[in-house]
N, CA, C and O of each residue as an XYZ file, in Angstrom:
928
protein
N       0.849     -1.202      0.000
C       0.000      0.000      0.000
C       0.881      1.248      0.000
O       1.831      1.346      0.777
N       0.560      2.191     -0.871
C       1.419      3.345     -1.062
C       1.404      4.302      0.121
O       2.309      5.127      0.247
N       0.385      4.213      1.005
C       0.317      5.149      2.133
C       0.992      4.601      3.385
O       0.849      5.179      4.463
N       1.718      3.502      3.262
C       2.442      2.943      4.399
C       3.855      3.515      4.430
O       4.571      3.480      3.430
N       4.249      4.042      5.589
C       5.629      4.500      5.720
C       6.534      3.360      6.165
O       7.729      3.354      5.869
N       5.953      2.388      6.884
C       6.737      1.253      7.364
C       5.891     -0.008      7.316
O       4.704      0.002      7.643
N       6.531     -1.095      6.898
C       5.856     -2.385      6.875
C       6.869     -3.470      7.231
O       7.991     -3.479      6.724
N       6.463     -4.370      8.094
C       7.304     -5.535      8.376
C       6.545     -6.782      7.956
O       5.321     -6.853      8.065
N       7.296     -7.763      7.474
C       6.693     -9.020      7.042
C       7.434    -10.175      7.700
O       8.624    -10.374      7.459
N       6.729    -10.933      8.528
C       7.320    -12.104      9.169
C       8.538    -11.786     10.021
O       9.445    -12.609     10.143
N       8.564    -10.602     10.610
C       9.735    -10.174     11.387
C       9.890    -11.050     12.628
O       8.964    -11.199     13.426
N      11.084    -11.623     12.769
C      11.325    -12.560     13.874
C      12.719    -12.346     14.455
O      13.654    -11.956     13.756
N      12.829    -12.616     15.764
C      14.121    -12.522     16.427
C      14.243    -13.635     17.453
O      13.382    -13.797     18.317
N      15.333    -14.406     17.347
C      15.624    -15.452     18.310
C      16.934    -15.155     19.010
O      17.894    -14.701     18.388
N      16.966    -15.414     20.298
C      18.191    -15.357     21.081
C      18.498    -16.787     21.502
O      17.911    -17.312     22.448
N      19.433    -17.410     20.781
C      19.659    -18.829     21.020
C      18.433    -19.617     20.599
O      17.982    -19.517     19.458
N      17.897    -20.397     21.517
C      16.695    -21.179     21.212
C      15.411    -20.456     21.612
O      14.307    -20.943     21.370
N      15.578    -19.272     22.235
C      14.406    -18.524     22.707
C      13.903    -17.577     21.630
O      14.669    -16.790     21.075
N      12.613    -17.656     21.340
C      11.986    -16.776     20.356
C      11.424    -15.544     21.062
O      10.498    -15.654     21.865
N      11.984    -14.373     20.760
C      11.527    -13.125     21.380
C      10.445    -12.449     20.546
O       9.510    -11.860     21.090
N      10.576    -12.536     19.225
C       9.589    -11.986     18.286
C       9.359    -13.029     17.214
O      10.311    -13.572     16.653
N       8.084    -13.314     16.924
C       7.755    -14.426     16.042
C       6.768    -14.000     14.953
O       5.577    -13.832     15.214
N       7.279    -13.827     13.729
C       6.444    -13.577     12.549
C       5.539    -12.340     12.720
O       4.332    -12.416     12.489
N       6.117    -11.229     13.117
C       5.336     -9.998     13.315
C       5.273     -9.202     12.017
O       6.306     -8.844     11.451
N       4.074     -8.929     11.555
C       3.857     -8.167     10.320
C       3.058     -6.910     10.635
O       1.845     -6.961     10.836
N       3.756     -5.785     10.675
C       3.140     -4.501     11.011
C       2.869     -3.698      9.751
O       3.583     -3.821      8.756
N       1.830     -2.876      9.803
C       1.525     -1.935      8.727
C       1.286     -0.569      9.353
O       0.275     -0.352     10.022
N       2.227      0.353      9.131
C       2.188      1.672      9.764
C       1.840      2.721      8.713
O       2.628      2.987      7.806
N       0.662      3.310      8.841
C       0.224      4.323      7.879
C       0.935      5.651      8.108
O       1.209      6.032      9.246
N       1.225      6.339      7.033
C       1.897      7.626      7.086
C       1.042      8.664      7.825
O      -0.182      8.674      7.699
N       1.701      9.533      8.594
C       1.039     10.622      9.328
C      -0.052     10.108     10.268
O      -1.152     10.658     10.326
N       0.270      9.058     10.992
C      -0.663      8.496     11.971
C       0.099      8.193     13.249
O       1.326      8.276     13.295
N      -0.658      7.839     14.293
C      -0.054      7.351     15.535
C      -0.446      5.883     15.685
O      -1.625      5.548     15.805
N       0.561      5.020     15.677
C       0.340      3.586     15.785
C       0.705      3.162     17.199
O       1.833      3.374     17.646
N      -0.243      2.569     17.896
C       0.005      2.097     19.249
C       0.363      0.624     19.254
O      -0.464     -0.222     18.912
N       1.604      0.312     19.643
C       2.034     -1.086     19.776
C       1.882     -1.477     21.239
O       2.674     -1.074     22.091
N       0.854     -2.265     21.513
C       0.467     -2.556     22.888
C       0.806     -3.996     23.256
O       0.778     -4.902     22.423
N       1.125     -4.170     24.524
C       1.391     -5.515     25.010
C       1.933     -5.472     26.416
O       2.449     -4.441     26.846
N       1.828     -6.578     27.150
C       2.369     -6.634     28.515
C       3.884     -6.450     28.491
O       4.508     -6.537     27.434
N       4.466     -6.200     29.646
C       5.923     -6.173     29.752
C       6.487     -7.514     29.300
O       5.977     -8.572     29.670
N       7.539     -7.459     28.500
C       8.159     -8.688     28.014
C       7.474     -9.321     26.821
O       7.772    -10.460     26.461
N       6.541     -8.579     26.194
C       5.771     -9.153     25.088
C       6.549     -9.190     23.781
O       6.193     -9.936     22.868
N       7.622     -8.381     23.681
C       8.388     -8.326     22.438
C       8.359     -6.969     21.768
O       8.872     -6.812     20.660
N       7.759     -5.977     22.430
C       7.623     -4.640     21.827
C       8.985     -3.986     21.585
O       9.278     -3.539     20.476
N       9.809     -3.936     22.627
C      11.102     -3.259     22.507
C      12.003     -3.983     21.519
O      12.708     -3.332     20.748
N      11.999     -5.302     21.522
C      12.813     -6.065     20.571
C      12.396     -5.750     19.136
O      13.246     -5.584     18.262
N      11.096     -5.668     18.896
C      10.594     -5.316     17.568
C      11.079     -3.941     17.139
O      11.540     -3.767     16.010
N      10.977     -2.961     18.038
C      11.388     -1.597     17.706
C      12.896     -1.510     17.498
O      13.362     -0.763     16.638
N      13.653     -2.265     18.274
C      15.116     -2.248     18.102
C      15.521     -2.810     16.746
O      16.525     -2.381     16.177
N      14.762     -3.753     16.227
C      15.051     -4.256     14.883
C      14.736     -3.198     13.833
O      15.453     -3.073     12.841
N      13.669     -2.438     14.046
C      13.281     -1.402     13.086
C      14.337     -0.306     12.996
O      14.550      0.258     11.923
N      15.002      0.002     14.114
C      16.007      1.072     14.077
C      17.432      0.526     13.960
O      18.398      1.277     14.098
N      17.562     -0.761     13.710
C      18.873     -1.317     13.415
C      19.732     -1.660     14.612
O      20.911     -1.971     14.442
N      19.189     -1.616     15.814
C      19.966     -1.988     16.991
C      20.080     -3.502     17.135
O      21.011     -4.004     17.764
N      19.134     -4.219     16.554
C      19.175     -5.681     16.536
C      18.981     -6.166     15.100
O      18.211     -5.582     14.337
N      19.671     -7.217     14.749
C      19.529     -7.820     13.428
C      18.410     -8.863     13.474
O      18.456     -9.768     14.306
N      17.405     -8.754     12.597
C      16.346     -9.766     12.594
C      16.903    -11.149     12.269
O      17.829    -11.284     11.470
N      16.333    -12.168     12.892
C      16.681    -13.540     12.549
C      16.130    -13.877     11.172
O      16.776    -14.557     10.375
N      14.919    -13.387     10.909
C      14.321    -13.532      9.581
C      13.203    -12.486      9.450
O      12.799    -11.849     10.423
N      12.731    -12.338      8.231
C      11.675    -11.366      7.972
C      12.191    -10.142      7.236
O      13.397     -9.970      7.056
N      11.265     -9.297      6.816
C      11.603     -8.117      6.033
C      11.075     -6.849      6.704
O      10.039     -6.863      7.369
N      11.818     -5.749      6.513
C      11.387     -4.427      6.940
C      11.410     -3.528      5.714
O      12.446     -3.378      5.065
N      10.280     -2.938      5.401
C      10.165     -2.024      4.261
C       9.914     -0.625      4.812
O       8.949     -0.399      5.543
N      10.797      0.318      4.452
C      10.627      1.706      4.872
C      10.426      2.574      3.640
O      11.267      2.594      2.740
N       9.311      3.290      3.603
C       9.015      4.197      2.491
C       9.141      3.476      1.146
O       9.735      3.987      0.196
N       8.567      2.280      1.097
C       8.488      1.445     -0.112
C       9.820      0.847     -0.546
O       9.918      0.300     -1.645
N      10.851      0.940      0.299
C      12.158      0.360     -0.019
C      12.588     -0.606      1.073
O      12.254     -0.404      2.241
N      13.334     -1.668      0.707
C      13.915     -2.523      1.748
C      14.768     -1.688      2.696
O      15.512     -0.809      2.261
N      14.655     -1.969      4.004
C      15.357     -1.171      5.018
C      16.858     -1.160      4.771
O      17.477     -2.199      4.541
N      17.431      0.047      4.824
C      18.874      0.229      4.719
C      19.310      1.211      5.802
O      18.489      1.945      6.352
N      20.586      1.220      6.101
C      21.119      2.140      7.115
C      20.791      3.594      6.789
O      20.592      4.407      7.692
N      20.736      3.920      5.503
C      20.466      5.296      5.101
C      19.107      5.794      5.609
O      18.906      6.996      5.781
N      18.186      4.869      5.845
C      16.844      5.258      6.287
C      16.832      5.786      7.719
O      15.876      6.441      8.133
N      17.897      5.502      8.478
C      17.954      5.990      9.854
C      17.934      7.510      9.916
O      17.544      8.086     10.932
N      18.352      8.163      8.832
C      18.319      9.631      8.782
C      16.889     10.159      8.830
O      16.665     11.324      9.159
N      15.925      9.304      8.503
C      14.519      9.716      8.498
C      13.751      9.170      9.698
O      12.535      9.336      9.793
N      14.478      8.508     10.627
C      13.835      7.900     11.791
C      14.421      8.482     13.073
O      15.638      8.481     13.262
N      13.557      8.976     13.947
C      13.975      9.403     15.271
C      13.441      8.415     16.289
O      12.375      7.833     16.088
N      14.163      8.219     17.375
C      13.700      7.207     18.333
C      14.082      7.553     19.759
O      15.109      8.181     20.017
N      13.234      7.127     20.671
C      13.524      7.152     22.099
C      13.188      5.766     22.621
O      12.032      5.452     22.905
N      14.221      4.948     22.741
C      14.058      3.569     23.202
C      14.554      3.493     24.634
O      15.704      3.821     24.929
N      13.652      3.047     25.534
C      13.969      2.968     26.957
C      14.300      4.380     27.477
O      13.731      5.349     26.973
N      15.186      4.530     28.453
C      15.453      5.850     29.044
C      16.329      6.687     28.112
O      17.230      6.150     27.468
N      16.072      8.019     28.033
C      16.906      8.861     27.178
C      18.345      8.922     27.681
O      18.590      8.980     28.886
N      19.290      8.909     26.749
C      20.713      8.996     27.107
C      21.098     10.475     27.180
O      21.325     11.116     26.154
N      21.170     11.001     28.387
C      21.441     12.425     28.588
C      22.751     12.612     29.346
O      23.172     11.746     30.113
N      23.384     13.752     29.118
C      24.551     14.156     29.900
C      24.034     14.969     31.088
O      23.614     16.115     30.928
N      24.067     14.369     32.279
C      23.472     14.999     33.455
C      24.091     16.314     33.849
O      23.427     17.145     34.469
N      25.356     16.529     33.505
C      26.036     17.759     33.899
C      25.861     18.886     32.886
O      26.403     19.976     33.064
N      25.097     18.618     31.811
C      24.873     19.625     30.773
C      23.433     20.127     30.805
O      22.535     19.426     31.273
N      23.220     21.334     30.309
C      21.881     21.891     30.190
C      21.161     21.254     29.008
O      21.748     20.470     28.262
N      19.881     21.598     28.844
C      19.123     21.082     27.699
C      19.769     21.517     26.388
O      19.939     20.714     25.471
N      20.126     22.801     26.312
C      20.746     23.321     25.086
C      22.071     22.625     24.822
O      22.368     22.264     23.683
N      22.865     22.435     25.862
C      24.172     21.805     25.691
C      24.041     20.340     25.272
O      24.817     19.855     24.448
N      23.062     19.639     25.837
C      22.811     18.263     25.415
C      22.489     18.205     23.924
O      23.004     17.356     23.196
N      21.638     19.110     23.488
C      21.250     19.136     22.083
C      22.414     19.562     21.192
O      22.545     19.088     20.063
N      23.261     20.463     21.705
C      24.418     20.912     20.940
C      25.344     19.740     20.604
O      25.882     19.658     19.499
N      25.520     18.840     21.567
C      26.353     17.651     21.329
C      25.819     16.874     20.126
O      26.584     16.446     19.262
N      24.503     16.698     20.083
C      23.904     15.895     19.021
C      23.912     16.619     17.676
O      24.061     15.979     16.635
N      23.753     17.944     17.681
C      23.818     18.665     16.401
C      25.206     18.535     15.776
O      25.338     18.455     14.555
N      26.228     18.516     16.610
C      27.588     18.362     16.094
C      27.810     16.949     15.569
O      28.427     16.759     14.521
N      27.303     15.953     16.306
C      27.463     14.563     15.869
C      26.698     14.295     14.574
O      27.147     13.522     13.727
N      25.535     14.942     14.428
C      24.664     14.695     13.276
C      24.849     15.723     12.168
O      24.202     15.641     11.124
N      25.741     16.699     12.400
C      25.984     17.761     11.427
C      24.686     18.503     11.084
O      24.332     18.682      9.919
N      24.000     18.920     12.138
C      22.739     19.650     12.008
C      22.967     21.093     12.478
O      23.653     21.307     13.478
N      22.406     22.082     11.780
C      22.588     23.480     12.199
C      22.100     23.695     13.626
O      21.045     23.189     14.009
N      22.871     24.448     14.416
C      22.506     24.653     15.822
C      21.211     25.437     15.974
O      20.601     25.426     17.044
N      20.782     26.121     14.905
C      19.514     26.855     14.951
C      18.329     25.929     15.201
O      17.263     26.371     15.629
N      18.527     24.635     14.930
C      17.455     23.655     15.115
C      17.144     23.447     16.604
O      16.055     22.994     16.956
N      18.099     23.780     17.466
C      17.957     23.514     18.893
C      16.752     24.233     19.482
O      15.943     23.619     20.178
N      16.626     25.517     19.213
C      15.502     26.270     19.781
C      14.167     25.733     19.275
O      13.182     25.691     20.012
N      14.148     25.327     18.014
C      12.904     24.820     17.422
C      12.409     23.576     18.152
O      11.230     23.477     18.492
N      13.325     22.617     18.393
C      12.874     21.374     19.036
C      12.572     21.594     20.516
O      11.684     20.942     21.064
N      13.299     22.505     21.175
C      12.989     22.821     22.573
C      11.616     23.469     22.692
O      10.891     23.235     23.659
N      11.269     24.279     21.709
C       9.952     24.911     21.704
C       8.866     23.863     21.503
O       7.805     23.926     22.123
N       9.141     22.905     20.633
C       8.175     21.835     20.359
C       7.844     21.047     21.617
O       6.685     20.698     21.844
N       8.859     20.760     22.443
C       8.644     19.945     23.643
C       8.483     20.796     24.905
O       8.452     20.265     26.015
N       8.380     22.120     24.732
C       8.138     23.055     25.840
C       9.247     23.008     26.897
O       8.985     22.859     28.091
N      10.492     23.138     26.423
C      11.629     23.174     27.344
C      12.514     24.404     27.086
O      13.722     24.359     27.320
N      11.922     25.478     26.614
C      12.729     26.657     26.267
C      13.161     27.460     27.485
O      14.069     28.284     27.380
N      12.539     27.243     28.627
C      12.824     28.083     29.797
C      13.633     27.371     30.878
O      13.548     27.729     32.052
N      14.408     26.378     30.495
C      15.175     25.636     31.502
C      16.509     26.300     31.823
O      17.153     25.954     32.814
N      16.929     27.257     30.986
C      18.126     28.053     31.278
C      19.364     27.219     31.564
O      19.740     26.351     30.776
N      19.999     27.494     32.715
C      21.250     26.829     33.079
C      21.030     25.587     33.945
O      21.979     25.007     34.470
N      19.772     25.193     34.083
C      19.463     24.000     34.872
C      20.045     22.760     34.189
O      19.845     22.553     32.992
N      20.757     21.950     34.947
C      21.377     20.751     34.391
C      20.354     19.631     34.242
O      19.372     19.564     34.981
N      20.600     18.767     33.285
C      19.667     17.675     33.004
C      19.478     16.761     34.209
O      18.406     16.181     34.383
N      20.510     16.627     35.043
C      20.402     15.782     36.234
C      19.379     16.334     37.226
O      18.894     15.603     38.089
N      19.050     17.621     37.105
C      18.082     18.258     38.002
C      16.675     18.275     37.405
O      15.738     18.753     38.046
N      16.520     17.764     36.199
C      15.217     17.727     35.537
C      14.309     16.689     36.202
O      14.776     15.681     36.731
N      13.011     16.959     36.163
C      12.044     15.933     36.544
C      12.061     14.831     35.487
O      12.608     15.013     34.399
N      11.457     13.686     35.815
C      11.420     12.576     34.872
C      10.715     12.987     33.578
O      11.150     12.620     32.486
N       9.628     13.749     33.705
C       8.894     14.200     32.529
C       9.736     15.102     31.643
O       9.687     15.001     30.417
N      10.515     15.992     32.274
C      11.395     16.885     31.508
C      12.481     16.083     30.794
O      12.840     16.390     29.657
N      12.995     15.067     31.459
C      14.023     14.226     30.824
C      13.446     13.504     29.606
O      14.097     13.398     28.568
N      12.219     13.013     29.750
C      11.579     12.330     28.623
C      11.391     13.294     27.460
O      11.640     12.938     26.308
N      10.949     14.523     27.761
C      10.736     15.510     26.699
C      12.054     15.916     26.046
O      12.096     16.166     24.841
N      13.127     15.983     26.827
C      14.431     16.283     26.246
C      14.880     15.133     25.346
O      15.460     15.361     24.284
N      14.615     13.919     25.763
C      14.919     12.762     24.914
C      14.162     12.823     23.595
O      14.711     12.492     22.544
N      12.894     13.247     23.648
C      12.102     13.398     22.426
C      12.671     14.527     21.566
O      12.707     14.417     20.341
N      13.116     15.614     22.207
C      13.721     16.733     21.466
C      14.940     16.254     20.681
O      15.133     16.635     19.527
N      15.759     15.418     21.313
C      16.935     14.861     20.624
C      16.489     14.036     19.417
O      17.095     14.112     18.347
N      15.430     13.251     19.594
C      14.922     12.422     18.502
C      14.354     13.261     17.358
O      14.302     12.804     16.217
N      13.928     14.490     17.665
C      13.319     15.354     16.650
C      14.334     16.175     15.869
O      13.982     16.794     14.865
N      15.584     16.193     16.311
C      16.589     17.069     15.698
C      16.733     16.864     14.194
O      16.929     17.829     13.455
N      16.640     15.633     13.739
C      16.853     15.345     12.323
C      15.615     15.446     11.466
O      15.608     14.952     10.338
N      14.543     16.086     11.978
C      13.269     16.183     11.245
C      12.811     14.818     10.757
O      12.623     14.630      9.555
N      12.628     13.864     11.657
C      12.289     12.502     11.225
C      10.901     12.418     10.599
O       9.992     13.164     10.962
N      10.760     11.502      9.660
C       9.440     11.200      9.109
C       8.727     10.186      9.992
O       7.498     10.125     10.028
N       9.522      9.390     10.704
C       8.989      8.375     11.616
C       9.628      8.561     12.985
O      10.853      8.591     13.104
N       8.799      8.685     14.014
C       9.278      8.838     15.387
C       8.838      7.623     16.186
O       7.650      7.304     16.239
N       9.797      6.945     16.807
C       9.509      5.736     17.588
C       9.718      6.034     19.066
O      10.811      6.418     19.482
N       8.664      5.856     19.856
C       8.712      6.130     21.291
C       8.357      4.853     22.041
O       7.239      4.347     21.937
N       9.323      4.338     22.797
C       9.137      3.082     23.518
C       8.854      3.370     24.990
O       9.736      3.823     25.721
N       7.625      3.107     25.419
C       7.203      3.324     26.809
C       7.591      4.728     27.309
O       8.229      4.846     28.355
N       7.223      5.780     26.589
C       7.689      7.127     26.960
C       7.076      7.670     28.246
O       7.608      8.622     28.815
N       5.975      7.094     28.718
C       5.312      7.613     29.914
C       5.709      6.874     31.188
O       5.136      7.117     32.250
N       6.686      5.972     31.087
C       7.111      5.228     32.277
C       7.520      6.180     33.394
O       8.403      7.018     33.209
N       6.876      6.053     34.555
C       7.241      6.850     35.717
C       6.672      8.251     35.753
O       6.913      8.984     36.712
N       5.915      8.651     34.725
C       5.371     10.008     34.702
C       4.120     10.107     35.578
O       3.369      9.144     35.729
N       3.919     11.295     36.149
C       2.695     11.536     36.900
C       1.577     11.885     35.917
O       1.849     12.065     34.730
N       0.319     11.986     36.381
C      -0.804     12.254     35.464
C      -0.629     13.514     34.629
O      -1.015     13.537     33.460
N      -0.049     14.570     35.215
C       0.170     15.809     34.457
C       1.182     15.567     33.339
O       0.990     16.007     32.205
N       2.265     14.858     33.680
C       3.278     14.552     32.678
C       2.737     13.704     31.546
O       3.091     13.906     30.384
N       1.873     12.746     31.888
C       1.264     11.887     30.865
C       0.364     12.698     29.943
O       0.364     12.483     28.731
N      -0.406     13.632     30.507
C      -1.282     14.472     29.683
C      -0.470     15.363     28.752
O      -0.823     15.529     27.584
N       0.613     15.936     29.262
C       1.473     16.784     28.427
C       2.086     15.963     27.297
O       2.162     16.425     26.158
N       2.519     14.757     27.612
C       3.102     13.882     26.602
C       2.060     13.496     25.561
O       2.349     13.461     24.365
N       0.856     13.209     26.019
C      -0.236     12.839     25.112
C      -0.536     13.981     24.133
O      -0.724     13.748     22.939
N      -0.579     15.204     24.643
C      -0.842     16.367     23.776
C       0.274     16.533     22.750
O       0.023     16.841     21.584
N       1.506     16.325     23.199
C       2.656     16.463     22.304
C       2.592     15.433     21.183
O       2.777     15.770     20.014
N       2.330     14.178     21.538
C       2.276     13.115     20.538
C       1.150     13.361     19.537
O       1.306     13.103     18.343
N       0.029     13.856     20.023
C      -1.111     14.133     19.139
C      -0.782     15.177     18.086
O      -1.383     15.188     17.012
N       0.166     16.054     18.386
C       0.501     17.137     17.462
C       1.405     16.701     16.316
O       1.487     17.394     15.301
N       2.079     15.575     16.458
C       3.100     15.200     15.483
C       2.552     14.882     14.086
O       3.135     15.345     13.105
N       1.453     14.109     13.945
C       0.957     13.840     12.585
C       0.603     15.112     11.814
O       0.724     15.146     10.590
N       0.170     16.151     12.519
C      -0.144     17.419     11.852
C       1.120     18.087     11.317
O       1.049     18.949     10.441
N       2.264     17.690     11.841
C       3.551     18.227     11.383
C       4.179     17.325     10.321
O       5.335     17.515      9.944
N       3.417     16.348      9.844
C       3.940     15.454      8.820
C       4.788     14.330      9.360
O       5.670     13.821      8.668
N       4.527     13.939     10.593
C       5.338     12.911     11.240
C       4.464     11.725     11.657
O       3.357     11.898     12.166
N       4.983     10.531     11.431
C       4.326      9.306     11.868
C       4.942      8.869     13.194
O       6.150      8.991     13.395
N       4.105      8.359     14.094
C       4.591      7.952     15.413
C       4.235      6.489     15.670
O       3.096      6.069     15.467
N       5.228      5.724     16.120
C       4.957      4.399     16.696
C       5.143      4.540     18.197
O       6.234      4.855     18.671
N       4.077      4.306     18.934
C       4.073      4.470     20.384
C       3.898      3.113     21.035
O       2.846      2.485     20.917
N       4.933      2.667     21.719
C       4.873      1.382     22.410
C       4.487      1.607     23.859
O       5.010      2.509     24.512
N       3.573      0.790     24.365
C       3.158      0.969     25.756
C       2.445     -0.265     26.290
O       1.873     -1.056     25.539
N       2.499     -0.404     27.619
C       1.658     -1.404     28.281
C       0.581     -0.708     29.109
O      -0.207     -1.364     29.789
N       0.552      0.640     29.048
C      -0.440      1.427     29.787
C      -1.521      1.871     28.814
O      -1.312      2.798     28.031
N      -2.675      1.216     28.860
C      -3.706      1.447     27.856
C      -4.255      2.865     27.889
O      -4.534      3.445     26.839
N      -4.414      3.433     29.092
C      -4.968      4.780     29.195
C      -4.034      5.820     28.577
O      -4.470      6.901     28.183
N      -2.757      5.486     28.497
C      -1.767      6.404     27.926
C      -1.990      6.609     26.435
O      -1.744      7.695     25.912
N      -2.457      5.566     25.747
C      -2.530      5.618     24.290
C      -3.945      5.706     23.739
O      -4.133      6.056     22.574
N      -4.938      5.395     24.558
C      -6.306      5.258     24.052
C      -6.791      6.494     23.303
O      -7.531      6.376     22.327
N      -6.380      7.676     23.751
C      -6.903      8.915     23.168
C      -6.082      9.450     22.001
O      -6.487     10.418     21.358
N      -4.942      8.840     21.718
C      -4.064      9.424     20.695
C      -3.815      8.525     19.491
O      -3.412      9.022     18.439
N      -4.042      7.215     19.610
C      -3.664      6.319     18.523
C      -4.746      6.229     17.447
O      -5.940      6.339     17.726
N      -4.293      6.025     16.216
C      -5.203      5.813     15.078
C      -5.351      4.328     14.778
O      -6.415      3.863     14.370
N      -4.257      3.593     14.989
C      -4.232      2.153     14.740
C      -3.549      1.481     15.918
O      -2.633      2.046     16.515
N      -3.987      0.286     16.252
C      -3.333     -0.428     17.344
C      -2.895     -1.813     16.873
O      -3.550     -2.453     16.051
N      -1.776     -2.244     17.418
C      -1.328     -3.614     17.259
C      -1.130     -4.179     18.652
O      -0.532     -3.521     19.503
N      -1.612     -5.367     18.900
C      -1.487     -5.994     20.221
C      -0.569     -7.199     20.094
O      -0.828     -8.120     19.319
N       0.501     -7.174     20.866
C       1.525     -8.208     20.798
C       1.659     -8.890     22.164
O       1.591     -8.240     23.207
N       1.847    -10.192     22.133
C       2.064    -10.949     23.363
C       2.874    -12.192     23.034
O       2.658    -12.833     22.006
N       3.807    -12.526     23.915
C       4.690    -13.676     23.690
C       5.351    -13.629     22.316
O       5.567    -14.661     21.682
N       5.671    -12.404     21.862
C       6.379    -12.235     20.603
C       5.533    -12.338     19.355
O       6.064    -12.242     18.248
N       4.219    -12.532     19.499
C       3.342    -12.684     18.337
C       2.351    -11.530     18.257
O       1.812    -11.094     19.275
N       2.114    -11.040     17.045
C       1.121     -9.993     16.832
C      -0.246    -10.658     16.759
O      -0.541    -11.396     15.819
N      -1.082    -10.387     17.768
C      -2.380    -11.052     17.869
C      -3.510    -10.249     17.253
O      -4.544    -10.806     16.884
N      -3.315     -8.941     17.139
C      -4.382     -8.082     16.601
C      -3.745     -6.851     15.984
O      -2.758     -6.318     16.491
N      -4.336     -6.406     14.868
C      -3.932     -5.141     14.252
C      -5.154     -4.532     13.571
O      -5.794     -5.181     12.743
N      -5.473     -3.305     13.913
C      -6.644     -2.697     13.313
C      -6.811     -1.249     13.727
O      -6.079     -0.739     14.575
N      -7.770     -0.604     13.126
C      -8.039      0.801     13.397
C      -8.590      0.960     14.807
O      -9.417      0.168     15.259
N      -8.117      1.997     15.496
C      -8.581      2.245     16.859
C      -9.947      2.918     16.830
O     -10.172      3.858     16.068
N     -10.840      2.433     17.654
C     -12.174      3.013     17.799
C     -12.222      3.726     19.136
O     -12.165      3.089     20.188
N     -12.327      5.061     19.099
C     -12.292      5.844     20.339
C     -13.477      5.524     21.259
O     -13.417      5.759     22.465
N     -14.552      4.986     20.676
C     -15.733      4.673     21.485
C     -15.690      3.255     22.062
O     -16.531      2.878     22.878
N     -14.703      2.486     21.627
C     -14.594      1.100     22.091
C     -13.792      1.047     23.387
O     -12.911      1.874     23.618
N     -14.099      0.088     24.206
C     -13.366     -0.123     25.446
C     -12.054     -0.828     25.116
O     -12.015     -2.040     24.900
N     -10.971     -0.033     25.082
C      -9.676     -0.580     24.677
C      -9.194     -1.645     25.654
O      -8.580     -2.634     25.253
N      -9.472     -1.442     26.927
C      -9.030     -2.420     27.927
C      -9.711     -3.761     27.704
O      -9.075     -4.809     27.821
N     -11.007     -3.735     27.383
C     -11.723     -4.988     27.131
C     -11.182     -5.675     25.878
O     -10.970     -6.888     25.872
N     -10.960     -4.890     24.812
C     -10.402     -5.455     23.586
C      -9.043     -6.075     23.869
O      -8.760     -7.190     23.434
N      -8.208     -5.353     24.597
C      -6.863     -5.824     24.912
C      -6.922     -7.161     25.663
O      -6.219     -8.109     25.310
N      -7.759     -7.228     26.692
C      -7.840     -8.447     27.493
C      -8.433     -9.601     26.688
O      -8.007    -10.747     26.837
N      -9.420     -9.300     25.831
C     -10.001    -10.342     24.999
C      -8.953    -10.931     24.060
O      -8.883    -12.145     23.870
N      -8.138    -10.051     23.474
C      -7.112    -10.509     22.548
C      -6.040    -11.313     23.267
O      -5.660    -12.394     22.817
N      -5.546    -10.780     24.396
C      -4.479    -11.457     25.149
C      -4.948    -12.834     25.608
O      -4.177    -13.793     25.591
N      -6.206    -12.929     26.015
C      -6.724    -14.201     26.521
C      -7.241    -15.116     25.405
O      -7.698    -16.229     25.664
N      -7.161    -14.627     24.153
C      -7.588    -15.463     23.028
C      -9.037    -15.313     22.680
O      -9.593    -16.142     21.958
N      -9.684    -14.241     23.192
C     -11.110    -14.046     22.918
C     -11.375    -13.319     21.625
O     -12.533    -13.174     21.231
N     -10.312    -12.843     20.932
C     -10.490    -12.154     19.652
C      -9.379    -12.600     18.720
O      -8.309    -13.031     19.151
N      -9.661    -12.485     17.441
C      -8.672    -12.903     16.424
C      -8.216    -11.686     15.644
O      -7.388    -11.805     14.742
């Protein structure tokens, strides 16, 4: 389908004799928010690490923007996998400056991404003094530096309070309007219910459900039905 920015076919990963991801076929529509849902240990992070090249698939295909995945595609993908890697002794601007130099990006981009994640007023405050929510937003700012077409966020609300989760939800909702596709991985259903367009439910390394999200449907009931085998 021409409107897919990312597609995986039979994506699988084994560690020795243990199967972590088994025949996962995702279809991610352009300019949408895709919620990859599943319990802890379901295979979400392993799947995302294969998409960004941190892990080599055992078998299967990854198609990005209608082409077989290549290293060059990483220039169009931003990601926050697990906790953001920040320099605690540096300010938000200084953290971003490090990445602009590594990525050969104009430093003028720094203010733009800080404005996007609402971190323009942190001044000389060091990252080690940031709240967890601020650290997550700074991690997202780093992921946005390269103007990605696809943004991958793995459990971004871990440890956030309700205010932080709402701020994150509003931020994620704004990305498709900016021409960006988001894959949001989570085991917290309330975190994603209001922002996702499509959901995939994964458990024990297998994709059990993939379909359009219905805002009027009880996502928790659907999730439990699928996990327990009550839906196909």
